[in-house]
N, C-alpha and C positions, 0 to 999 in steps of 0.2 A: 606411529599410531596407525592402526589398521581400520579402515572404514568399511562397514558392512553396507554395501550399496543396495542390497536387496531391501533393507529396512530404511535406508537413507533417502531413496528417491522421492518418497512423498514429501519429505522435508524440503528438498531442493525445489520441487514443483510448487509447493505452497509459497516459498520465499520468492521464486521467480514471478509468479502471478501477482502477488501482493505488491512486490517492488515495482513491477511494470505499471500498475495503476498509479502509484505515487509518482513515478518518473514521467508518465504522460502528463499528469497535472502540472508538474514543474516545468516540463518542456513548453507547454502552452504559454505560460507567463514569460519564460525566457525568450521565446520566439517573438512575443509581442514587444518586449523590451528592445530586443535587437532590431526589429523592424522599424520601430518609431524613434528610439533614442540613439541607435547605433550599436554595432556589435562589440566594440571595445569595452563599453560599460557593462553590457550584458554578460560577456564572457569573463570579465574581471570579477563581477559579483558572484557569478555561479562558481567560478574557479576558487575564489576565496572561501566560499561556503564548503566546497568539497574538501579543501585543505583542513578546515576546522573539524569537519566530520571525521576525516582520517585521524586527526590528532585525538579526538574523543575515543575512537576505536582502539588506538594504540594504548591509551591510558586505561580505559575501562576493561579491555580484553583480558589482561592478566589478572585483574582483580576478581573477575568472575570465578576463576579457578580456586580462589580462597574461600568461597562461600559453599557450604554444604549443598550438594545437588538437590536434596529434597526441598530445602528452603527456596532454592531458585525455581524449581518446578512449581511449587505452590504459589509463590508470589507472581511470577511471570505468567503462569498458567491462568490465574485469576484475571490479570490485566489483559491477557490475550483473548480470553473468553469474552470479556466486556467489549474489547475492541472489535472482535469479530461479530458479535451480536449487533453492535451499532451499525457496522457496514451492512450486515444481512437485513436488518430492519429497513434501512433506507432502500436497499435494492428490492426488497419485497414490495414496498410502497410504490416504488417507481414502476416495477413490473406490473403492478395492479392498476396503474394509472392514477393513483391517489395524489402523488406529487410528480412534478415534471421530470422527464429524463434530463440528465446533464448533457449539455451541448457544448463540446469543446470549441466549435466555431463561434458560438455566441459568447463564450467566456473570453476567447481571443479578441473578438470585436469589442467587448466591454473593456478589456484591459488596455487595448490600443487607444480607445477613446479617452480613457482616464489619463493615460500617459501624454496624449496630445494636449490636454488641457493644462498640463503643468509646464511652467516656463522652461525654456531651453537651458542647457548647461554646456560646459566645455566638452568638446568631442573627446578630449584626452581623459578628462576626469568628470564624468557626468554623475554627480552624487545620486540623483534620482534613479538612474539606470542601475548603478552598482547596488544601491540599497534594495531596490525591488527584486533584482535577480538573486541577490544574496539571501534575502528573506525567504523567498519561495523555495529556493534550493535547500536552505537550512531546515525549514519546517518539514518538507517532504523527506529530506534525507534523514532527519531524526526519527521519523516514523519508520523508515526502512530499517534503520539500525535496530529499533525496538523489535520490529517483526523478525529480523534475522536472529537476534538474541533469543527471542521468544520461541520460535519454531526450532531453534537449535539447542534449546535448553533441556531437551529430553534425555540426553545421554552423551557419553563420551564420543567425540568424533562427529556429531551431528552439526556442529557449528560450521564445519568446513563445507559440506554440501549446501547448507543454507546460504553461506556467503557466496558460493559459486552461482547459485540461482539468482541472487541479487545482482551480482556483477554481470552475468549474462543479460539480465533484464536491462541494466544500465547501458551496456554496449549496444543492444538491439534498438532501444528507444532512441539513443543518441544518434545511431547510424541512420535510422529512419528519418529523424528530424533533420539531419544534415542533408539527406537526399531530397526530401520533399519540401523543406523550408516552409512548412505550414502545420497547423494543428493536426494531430492524428485522429481526426474525427471518424475515420472509417473503422477504428477499433471499437468494438461494442463494449464501452466502459461499464455500463450497468450490468451486462452479463458477466464481465470479469469480476466486478464487485460482488455479484451474487455468488459466484463460485468461490472467490476468496473469503467472503464472509462465512460460507459453509466450512471451508477448510480451517480457517482460524478458530472458529467455534469448536470444531472437532479436536484440533490440537490443544486448545485451551482446556477443554473438558478432560482430555487424556492426561495433561500435565498436572492439573489439579488433583485428579485421582491418584497419580503417582506420588505427588507430594504428601497426600494424606495416607499413603501406604496401602491404597486399594490395589488388589491383585487383579488386573484386567485379564480376561480370558484371551489367550493367544498373545499377550503382551503387546508389542508394537502393531500386530495385525488387527488390534481393536480399532486403530485409527481409521482404516477404510470403513469399518462397520459404523463408527460414529459419524463419519462423513456421509454415508448413505442415509443414516437416520436423520441428520440435520437437513439433508437435501430433500427427503420425502416430506418432512414437516414444513419446510419452506415452500415446497411445491404445492402442498395442500393449502397453505396460508394465503398464497397469492389470489386464487379465485374467491376465497372467503372475504378478503379485504376488498376486492373489486365489487363483489355483490353487496357488501355492507355500504360501501361508498355510493353505489348506484341507488340503493334504497333510500339513502339520505338525500341525494341530489342526483336525479337521473341524467342531468345535463353535464355533470362534472366528470364522468368517466366514459371514455369512448372505447 
């Protein structure tokens, strides 16, 4: 299978950025579990979730090839568009100051506080630690799998660069977490979500059009155009939301 990297790089970048956001959120909780309850339980839970996710990929991967490409593009594109618009909406509202920015340090402190209130368990088999790490890794991992499948559903060979982007994001976030042993609060998560929301919305719109048989001008090169379009609309929406919120309550937006 020959991969056209000229057209595949946007897929890889979108998968990398979206996966990085999910992995950062999972890392925050796993670090909290490891710090409060001990690393054996945290690593056991996270590792078990990764094993289950790999099994899901092995089982579902070949099944995707049995479904007509147009059907995959239409269904996955619609879901991807909804997923991307949800992220973009929250990112716009956070950028406008309507809702608070997500603080990984605050999330870490909240998680560690909750874990300390729960009774202690065996260091070898801490059910709370294992279950907490497993749950967050599984939830975020499922979203990564969906994103990879979605952005890689546009054509033959795109699933490979999408998977590479996700794996690179996993290795990078895991390495940073191993080095700093603290939440990656320096990463501008809302900016990442803003960019990822734009990218996923653009990809979703493109795949829906492909699934409906729409002939995009320039074919894959329409994706950068759609990305720019969503970015411009989102950029215009931010000050509009800020001004509207300020008009309602002058003290609520700074």
